[in-house]
C-alpha positions as a Python dict, from the first residue, in 0.01 Angstrom:
ca = {
    (1, 'X'): (0, 0, 0),
    (2, 'X'): (285, 233, 86),
    (3, 'X'): (440, 169, -256),
    (4, 'X'): (113, 258, -428),
    (5, 'X'): (99, 585, -235),
    (6, 'X'): (458, 664, -331),
    (7, 'X'): (385, 600, -695),
    (8, 'X'): (76, 824, -681),
    (9, 'X'): (274, 1102, -513),
    (10, 'X'): (545, 1065, -776),
    (11, 'X'): (297, 1086, -1062),
    (12, 'X'): (134, 1395, -909),
    (13, 'X'): (477, 1555, -867),
    (14, 'X'): (570, 1482, -1231),
    (15, 'X'): (242, 1627, -1356),
    (16, 'X'): (281, 1944, -1150),
    (17, 'X'): (643, 1978, -1259),
    (18, 'X'): (550, 1944, -1627),
    (19, 'X'): (294, 2223, -1588),
    (20, 'X'): (531, 2454, -1400),
    (21, 'X'): (828, 2411, -1633),
    (22, 'X'): (802, 2557, -1986),
    (23, 'X'): (754, 2288, -2246),
    (24, 'X'): (1067, 2186, -2434),
    (25, 'X'): (989, 2111, -2798),
    (26, 'X'): (1155, 1844, -3002),
    (27, 'X'): (1335, 2008, -3291),
    (28, 'X'): (1203, 1888, -3623),
    (29, 'X'): (1378, 2112, -3870),
    (30, 'X'): (1197, 2197, -4192),
    (31, 'X'): (1277, 2397, -4501),
    (32, 'X'): (1095, 2557, -4790),
    (33, 'X'): (748, 2652, -4901),
    (34, 'X'): (622, 2300, -4837),
    (35, 'X'): (804, 2272, -4503),
    (36, 'X'): (991, 1954, -4594),
    (37, 'X'): (1196, 1782, -4324),
    (38, 'X'): (1561, 1867, -4368),
    (39, 'X'): (1812, 1596, -4446),
    (40, 'X'): (2094, 1555, -4195),
    (41, 'X'): (2438, 1440, -4310),
    (42, 'X'): (2463, 1249, -3983),
    (43, 'X'): (2191, 1165, -3728),
    (44, 'X'): (2390, 1341, -3454),
    (45, 'X'): (2463, 1657, -3657),
    (46, 'X'): (2379, 1994, -3506),
    (47, 'X'): (2406, 2347, -3640),
    (48, 'X'): (2729, 2542, -3595),
    (49, 'X'): (2667, 2860, -3797),
    (50, 'X'): (2815, 3001, -4117),
    (51, 'X'): (3095, 3183, -3936),
    (52, 'X'): (3242, 2846, -3843),
    (53, 'X'): (3253, 2748, -4212),
    (54, 'X'): (3456, 3061, -4290),
    (55, 'X'): (3754, 2914, -4104),
    (56, 'X'): (3831, 2668, -4384),
    (57, 'X'): (3615, 2793, -4673),
    (58, 'X'): (3694, 3165, -4673),
    (59, 'X'): (3671, 3211, -5051),
    (60, 'X'): (3331, 3043, -5071),
    (61, 'X'): (3217, 3230, -4761),
    (62, 'X'): (3319, 3567, -4908),
    (63, 'X'): (3137, 3482, -5232),
    (64, 'X'): (2825, 3384, -5039),
    (65, 'X'): (2830, 3721, -4866),
    (66, 'X'): (2785, 3888, -5208),
    (67, 'X'): (2451, 3711, -5254),
    (68, 'X'): (2116, 3809, -5107),
    (69, 'X'): (2094, 3486, -4905),
    (70, 'X'): (2259, 3601, -4581),
    (71, 'X'): (2038, 3910, -4566),
    (72, 'X'): (1686, 3766, -4573),
    (73, 'X'): (1669, 3888, -4215),
    (74, 'X'): (1888, 4167, -4081),
    (75, 'X'): (1941, 4342, -3752),
    (76, 'X'): (1858, 4714, -3746),
    (77, 'X'): (2233, 4786, -3735),
    (78, 'X'): (2291, 4581, -4052),
    (79, 'X'): (2000, 4750, -4227),
    (80, 'X'): (2131, 5093, -4130),
    (81, 'X'): (2472, 5003, -4275),
    (82, 'X'): (2294, 4931, -4607),
    (83, 'X'): (2138, 5277, -4596),
    (84, 'X'): (1783, 5155, -4530),
    (85, 'X'): (1543, 5392, -4357),
    (86, 'X'): (1301, 5293, -4082),
    (87, 'X'): (923, 5341, -4106),
    (88, 'X'): (777, 5672, -3997),
    (89, 'X'): (726, 5672, -3621),
    (90, 'X'): (987, 5401, -3557),
    (91, 'X'): (1343, 5440, -3438),
    (92, 'X'): (1617, 5177, -3456),
    (93, 'X'): (1538, 5066, -3098),
    (94, 'X'): (1178, 4988, -3202),
    (95, 'X'): (1282, 4737, -3468),
    (96, 'X'): (1355, 4373, -3386),
    (97, 'X'): (1455, 4261, -3736),
    (98, 'X'): (1435, 4383, -4096),
    (99, 'X'): (1299, 4149, -4366),
    (100, 'X'): (1498, 4173, -4688),
    (101, 'X'): (1659, 4500, -4786),
    (102, 'X'): (1944, 4361, -4995),
    (103, 'X'): (1806, 4420, -5343),
    (104, 'X'): (1434, 4493, -5386),
    (105, 'X'): (1245, 4593, -5076),
    (106, 'X'): (1243, 4588, -4698),
    (107, 'X'): (974, 4521, -4440),
    (108, 'X'): (1006, 4552, -4065),
    (109, 'X'): (937, 4344, -3753),
    (110, 'X'): (857, 4515, -3423),
    (111, 'X'): (989, 4414, -3083),
    (112, 'X'): (695, 4178, -3030),
    (113, 'X'): (774, 3989, -3348),
    (114, 'X'): (488, 4124, -3561),
    (115, 'X'): (534, 4270, -3908),
    (116, 'X'): (479, 4645, -3886),
    (117, 'X'): (166, 4746, -4077),
    (118, 'X'): (79, 5073, -3902),
    (119, 'X'): (309, 5373, -3905),
    (120, 'X'): (321, 5738, -3800),
    (121, 'X'): (394, 5905, -3470),
    (122, 'X'): (89, 5751, -3301),
    (123, 'X'): (90, 5432, -3517),
    (124, 'X'): (-251, 5521, -3658),
    (125, 'X'): (-155, 5533, -4027),
    (126, 'X'): (-236, 5212, -4208),
    (127, 'X'): (43, 5119, -4449),
    (128, 'X'): (351, 5306, -4571),
    (129, 'X'): (535, 5009, -4425),
    (130, 'X'): (730, 4862, -4719),
    (131, 'X'): (1032, 5045, -4855),
    (132, 'X'): (1101, 4990, -5227),
    (133, 'X'): (1471, 5030, -5292),
    (134, 'X'): (1454, 5107, -5667),
    (135, 'X'): (1213, 5399, -5627),
    (136, 'X'): (1305, 5495, -5269),
    (137, 'X'): (936, 5507, -5188),
    (138, 'X'): (719, 5374, -4908),
    (139, 'X'): (420, 5165, -5016),
    (140, 'X'): (148, 4965, -4842),
    (141, 'X'): (183, 4599, -4747),
    (142, 'X'): (-116, 4439, -4572),
    (143, 'X'): (-192, 4785, -4439),
    (144, 'X'): (-333, 4791, -4086),
    (145, 'X'): (-353, 4415, -4042),
    (146, 'X'): (-216, 4218, -3747),
    (147, 'X'): (50, 4013, -3919),
    (148, 'X'): (271, 3744, -3771),
    (149, 'X'): (611, 3669, -3917),
    (150, 'X'): (584, 3309, -4040),
    (151, 'X'): (843, 3312, -4320),
    (152, 'X'): (1130, 3148, -4134),
    (153, 'X'): (1104, 2828, -4339),
    (154, 'X'): (1256, 3016, -4635),
    (155, 'X'): (1429, 3310, -4467),
    (156, 'X'): (1632, 3128, -4202),
    (157, 'X'): (1857, 2828, -4143),
    (158, 'X'): (1764, 2545, -3907),
    (159, 'X'): (1398, 2641, -3887),
    (160, 'X'): (1152, 2462, -3660),
    (161, 'X'): (777, 2518, -3639),
    (162, 'X'): (795, 2472, -3263),
    (163, 'X'): (801, 2770, -3029),
    (164, 'X'): (865, 3140, -3093),
    (165, 'X'): (1208, 3286, -3168),
    (166, 'X'): (1335, 3482, -2865),
    (167, 'X'): (989, 3430, -2712),
    (168, 'X'): (841, 3689, -2946),
    (169, 'X'): (465, 3618, -2971),
    (170, 'X'): (445, 3752, -3327),
    (171, 'X'): (700, 3506, -3462),
    (172, 'X'): (600, 3157, -3569),
    (173, 'X'): (874, 2903, -3504),
    (174, 'X'): (1242, 2927, -3419),
    (175, 'X'): (1568, 2914, -3610),
    (176, 'X'): (1935, 2844, -3554),
    (177, 'X'): (2066, 3118, -3786),
    (178, 'X'): (1889, 3410, -3950),
    (179, 'X'): (1918, 3424, -4327),
    (180, 'X'): (2010, 3144, -4568),
    (181, 'X'): (2337, 3019, -4428),
    (182, 'X'): (2574, 2747, -4544),
    (183, 'X'): (2389, 2480, -4348),
    (184, 'X'): (2055, 2560, -4513),
    (185, 'X'): (2186, 2377, -4820),
    (186, 'X'): (2465, 2159, -4678),
    (187, 'X'): (2291, 2044, -4360),
    (188, 'X'): (2398, 2088, -3996),
    (189, 'X'): (2776, 2065, -3991),
    (190, 'X'): (2889, 1980, -3637),
    (191, 'X'): (3013, 1633, -3734),
    (192, 'X'): (3195, 1778, -4035),
    (193, 'X'): (3374, 2026, -3809),
    (194, 'X'): (3450, 1774, -3534),
    (195, 'X'): (3606, 1532, -3781),
    (196, 'X'): (3824, 1801, -3932),
    (197, 'X'): (3629, 1845, -4255),
    (198, 'X'): (3683, 1652, -4574),
    (199, 'X'): (3471, 1605, -4886),
    (200, 'X'): (3148, 1427, -4796),
    (201, 'X'): (3245, 1390, -4431),
    (202, 'X'): (2945, 1490, -4221),
    (203, 'X'): (2825, 1730, -4490),
    (204, 'X'): (2578, 1727, -4781),
    (205, 'X'): (2643, 1827, -5141),
    (206, 'X'): (2324, 1837, -5343),
    (207, 'X'): (2339, 1983, -5694),
    (208, 'X'): (1979, 1904, -5785),
    (209, 'X'): (1735, 2183, -5867),
    (210, 'X'): (1492, 2045, -5613),
    (211, 'X'): (1714, 2183, -5337),
    (212, 'X'): (1683, 2538, -5472),
    (213, 'X'): (1320, 2465, -5549),
    (214, 'X'): (1240, 2424, -5181),
    (215, 'X'): (1223, 2801, -5148),
    (216, 'X'): (1210, 2935, -5503),
    (217, 'X'): (847, 2832, -5544),
    (218, 'X'): (495, 2903, -5416),
    (219, 'X'): (212, 2671, -5319),
    (220, 'X'): (198, 2293, -5308),
    (221, 'X'): (225, 2224, -5681),
    (222, 'X'): (566, 2306, -5825),
    (223, 'X'): (431, 2290, -6181),
    (224, 'X'): (189, 2579, -6123),
    (225, 'X'): (327, 2931, -6173),
    (226, 'X'): (129, 3158, -5942),
    (227, 'X'): (63, 3510, -6065),
    (228, 'X'): (-127, 3820, -5962),
    (229, 'X'): (-186, 4175, -6086),
    (230, 'X'): (-35, 4105, -6427),
    (231, 'X'): (294, 3959, -6303),
    (232, 'X'): (440, 3629, -6186),
    (233, 'X'): (471, 3643, -5810),
    (234, 'X'): (832, 3668, -5694),
    (235, 'X'): (1062, 3374, -5603),
    (236, 'X'): (899, 3131, -5849),
    (237, 'X'): (1206, 3042, -6049),
    (238, 'X'): (1161, 2669, -5985),
    (239, 'X'): (810, 2624, -6132),
    (240, 'X'): (912, 2848, -6422),
    (241, 'X'): (1218, 2629, -6475),
    (242, 'X'): (1009, 2310, -6468),
    (243, 'X'): (788, 2455, -6742),
    (244, 'X'): (1086, 2556, -6956),
    (245, 'X'): (1287, 2368, -7220),
    (246, 'X'): (1580, 2371, -6973),
    (247, 'X'): (1407, 2155, -6714),
    (248, 'X'): (1653, 1867, -6766),
    (249, 'X'): (1943, 2090, -6660),
    (250, 'X'): (2004, 2209, -6305),
    (251, 'X'): (2021, 2553, -6149),
    (252, 'X'): (2395, 2515, -6093),
    (253, 'X'): (2449, 2443, -6464),
    (254, 'X'): (2434, 2819, -6512),
    (255, 'X'): (2459, 2960, -6159),
    (256, 'X'): (2738, 2961, -5904),
    (257, 'X'): (2525, 2942, -5589),
    (258, 'X'): (2803, 3102, -5384),
    (259, 'X'): (2814, 3427, -5583),
    (260, 'X'): (2565, 3706, -5635),
    (261, 'X'): (2382, 3718, -5967),
    (262, 'X'): (2193, 4046, -5933),
    (263, 'X'): (2323, 4384, -5832),
    (264, 'X'): (2249, 4435, -5465),
    (265, 'X'): (2385, 4587, -5149),
    (266, 'X'): (2693, 4361, -5147),
    (267, 'X'): (2722, 4283, -5519),
    (268, 'X'): (2805, 4566, -5763),
    (269, 'X'): (2834, 4339, -6069),
    (270, 'X'): (2528, 4216, -6257),
    (271, 'X'): (2574, 3852, -6358),
    (272, 'X'): (2878, 3789, -6136),
    (273, 'X'): (2740, 3450, -6035),
    (274, 'X'): (2666, 3330, -6388),
    (275, 'X'): (2917, 3062, -6481),
    (276, 'X'): (2771, 2956, -6818),
    (277, 'X'): (2643, 3195, -7084),
    (278, 'X'): (2371, 3114, -7339),
    (279, 'X'): (2622, 3085, -7624),
    (280, 'X'): (2794, 2795, -7445),
    (281, 'X'): (2510, 2569, -7561),
    (282, 'X'): (2328, 2773, -7826),
    (283, 'X'): (2614, 2817, -8073),
    (284, 'X'): (2392, 2822, -8385),
    (285, 'X'): (2164, 3090, -8246),
    (286, 'X'): (2468, 3287, -8138),
    (287, 'X'): (2617, 3263, -8489),
    (288, 'X'): (2287, 3381, -8638),
    (289, 'X'): (2261, 3664, -8387),
    (290, 'X'): (2614, 3792, -8430),
    (291, 'X'): (2606, 4091, -8663),
    (292, 'X'): (2229, 4123, -8656),
    (293, 'X'): (2054, 4455, -8605),
    (294, 'X'): (1949, 4352, -8254),
    (295, 'X'): (2300, 4250, -8157),
    (296, 'X'): (2445, 4574, -8290),
    (297, 'X'): (2188, 4765, -8085),
    (298, 'X'): (2319, 4599, -7766),
    (299, 'X'): (2033, 4352, -7717),
    (300, 'X'): (2131, 4036, -7526),
    (301, 'X'): (1970, 3692, -7516),
    (302, 'X'): (1827, 3753, -7169),
    (303, 'X'): (1653, 4075, -7274),
    (304, 'X'): (1407, 3875, -7486),
    (305, 'X'): (1422, 3525, -7334),
    (306, 'X'): (1439, 3629, -6966),
    (307, 'X'): (1235, 3951, -6945),
    (308, 'X'): (1119, 4083, -6610),
    (309, 'X'): (781, 3913, -6578),
    (310, 'X'): (812, 3867, -6203),
    (311, 'X'): (743, 4138, -5949),
    (312, 'X'): (895, 4166, -5605),
    (313, 'X'): (860, 4537, -5539),
    (314, 'X'): (812, 4752, -5849),
    (315, 'X'): (635, 4687, -6179),
    (316, 'X'): (435, 4852, -6454),
    (317, 'X'): (188, 4605, -6607),
    (318, 'X'): (94, 4847, -6885),
    (319, 'X'): (458, 4847, -6999),
    (320, 'X'): (504, 4471, -6942),
    (321, 'X'): (795, 4527, -6704),
    (322, 'X'): (846, 4394, -6352),
    (323, 'X'): (1167, 4361, -6151),
    (324, 'X'): (1247, 3986, -6151),
    (325, 'X'): (1372, 3799, -6459),
    (326, 'X'): (1180, 3490, -6565),
    (327, 'X'): (1322, 3140, -6617),
    (328, 'X'): (1067, 3034, -6882),
    (329, 'X'): (1299, 3112, -7177),
    (330, 'X'): (1078, 2987, -7466),
    (331, 'X'): (882, 3251, -7656),
    (332, 'X'): (542, 3170, -7805),
    (333, 'X'): (530, 3383, -8121),
    (334, 'X'): (155, 3343, -8174),
    (335, 'X'): (16, 3697, -8133),
    (336, 'X'): (-297, 3550, -7973),
    (337, 'X'): (-109, 3355, -7704),
    (338, 'X'): (-184, 3474, -7350),
    (339, 'X'): (75, 3504, -7073),
    (340, 'X'): (-173, 3432, -6794),
    (341, 'X'): (-483, 3224, -6730),
    (342, 'X'): (-820, 3394, -6776),
    (343, 'X'): (-852, 3462, -6403),
    (344, 'X'): (-493, 3591, -6389),
    (345, 'X'): (-396, 3352, -6109),
    (346, 'X'): (-147, 3142, -6306),
    (347, 'X'): (110, 3201, -6578),
    (348, 'X'): (129, 2973, -6879),
    (349, 'X'): (447, 2778, -6948),
    (350, 'X'): (593, 3014, -7206),
    (351, 'X'): (670, 3379, -7277),
    (352, 'X'): (441, 3591, -7488),
    (353, 'X'): (540, 3864, -7731),
    (354, 'X'): (414, 4147, -7513),
    (355, 'X'): (671, 4073, -7241),
    (356, 'X'): (943, 3954, -7482),
    (357, 'X'): (914, 4248, -7724),
    (358, 'X'): (678, 4523, -7614),
    (359, 'X'): (856, 4595, -7286),
    (360, 'X'): (1102, 4780, -7512),
    (361, 'X'): (883, 4853, -7815),
    (362, 'X'): (606, 5017, -7612),
    (363, 'X'): (444, 5186, -7912),
    (364, 'X'): (391, 4858, -8104),
    (365, 'X'): (158, 4559, -8064),
    (366, 'X'): (189, 4180, -8066),
    (367, 'X'): (87, 4152, -8431),
    (368, 'X'): (376, 4378, -8523),
    (369, 'X'): (615, 4170, -8309),
    (370, 'X'): (487, 3845, -8463),
    (371, 'X'): (552, 3972, -8815),
    (372, 'X'): (921, 3995, -8731),
    (373, 'X'): (947, 3694, -8500),
    (374, 'X'): (820, 3442, -8757),
    (375, 'X'): (1127, 3477, -8982),
    (376, 'X'): (1417, 3392, -8748),
    (377, 'X'): (1455, 3720, -8569),
    (378, 'X'): (1804, 3613, -8458),
    (379, 'X'): (1923, 3685, -8814),
    (380, 'X'): (1725, 4002, -8870),
    (381, 'X'): (1922, 4282, -9032),
    (382, 'X'): (1735, 4603, -9088),
    (383, 'X'): (1767, 4727, -9443),
    (384, 'X'): (1972, 5038, -9446),
    (385, 'X'): (1858, 5324, -9666),
    (386, 'X'): (2091, 5366, -9964),
    (387, 'X'): (2228, 5717, -9953),
    (388, 'X'): (2107, 5916, -10257),
    (389, 'X'): (2390, 6058, -10460),
    (390, 'X'): (2338, 6428, -10525),
    (391, 'X'): (2252, 6497, -10890),
    (392, 'X'): (2552, 6607, -11088),
    (393, 'X'): (2474, 6934, -11256),
    (394, 'X'): (2691, 7098, -11516),
    (395, 'X'): (2748, 7450, -11407),
    (396, 'X'): (2624, 7705, -11658),
    (397, 'X'): (2902, 7851, -11862),
    (398, 'X'): (2975, 8208, -11798),
    (399, 'X'): (2914, 8422, -12112),
    (400, 'X'): (3213, 8642, -12036),
    (401, 'X'): (3470, 8452, -12247),
    (402, 'X'): (3248, 8433, -12557),
    (403, 'X'): (3175, 8807, -12545),
    (404, 'X'): (3542, 8893, -12511),
    (405, 'X'): (3623, 8656, -12796),
    (406, 'X'): (3359, 8821, -13019),
    (407, 'X'): (3483, 9172, -12937),
    (408, 'X'): (3839, 9066, -13005),
    (409, 'X'): (3741, 8919, -13341),
    (410, 'X'): (3555, 9237, -13432),
    (411, 'X'): (3853, 9454, -13350),
    (412, 'X'): (4084, 9239, -13557),
    (413, 'X'): (3839, 9264, -13850),
    (414, 'X'): (3824, 9646, -13826),
    (415, 'X'): (4200, 9682, -13816),
    (416, 'X'): (4240, 9454, -14117),
    (417, 'X'): (3983, 9649, -14323),
    (418, 'X'): (4163, 9985, -14269),
    (419, 'X'): (4482, 9848, -14409),
}
């Protein structure tokens, strides 16, 4: 009987203790839009942080710092160093973290972990809470709404749905490192470090496009290209790629994932991370294009085959120009082809002539573009007007010589007659 009482007391104690002590969550790390469980290089691997990787991989680390990946989340100090302003009514001390800010736009998280949607001295102004870098203008993003930050699955490394980062009620989940660090792609690296490194030792190397596709997509179906307001929604390179003729390649066929591709706060060189140009594979098209009118005008392959159909911050649908290049590549030259579904919610798996051509030729239409595109536009050479030679005119002879000659002859005749 005494033993039964002891067991009961013990159970009561355990129950009370479990209530009094904050719950400790098991860490199931996930990544990407679809929150897939991350692969570990070793069952015992834990996260060590990108700074640890720098010790041996300084060149790769320095290249990675030129990309936008480390800056998906920034401290207010980091944002200030990039020259980003803070929303009206907020000082640096009022900001917990800044979302983005490397290349397109920035949004802001308050000290409770909520995305700021009200601004002004008394926080009564709905909106003016997203800063667009290209135009240096404040615009509205979910103006006035109560908005939790739940983007850690794509903006951080070692993300778990359990708990709240730094106990901030507005933040869903926790992470081991803000931004997309080395271990977001290579897995937690503690075993790799402990064993002194080495290729494949406690580390992952995955060159497949599905790895990039974890985050560069939207929704549950990677074959659907989600669009809105006349543009493809941003970070949808993977579904675009799967709908393109290049789908059997990989992202790293053309991209160095450790170098910046776009101009941004830490990358001054457009295309720095491109390791394979179009002409590497498309030699015939390059031969056709060389010397053409378009080539002489400075047009490049990507201007027509990778126009800015995506929109992250700034776009003008009437001019068919967003701010994110597409990875669809193939142009449908039918003037009746439509870029988007009838309801505008999805993009079709090709480019249309309005985005491929009319983003530059704003005063033309798709029928005009089709008339040129049907006859191998790569070879097109605009006929140059033959300069008209000025008519050769024989200048009128001056009568002076003939008159003098006649007078002279007359004088000679007179003199001869007097003799």
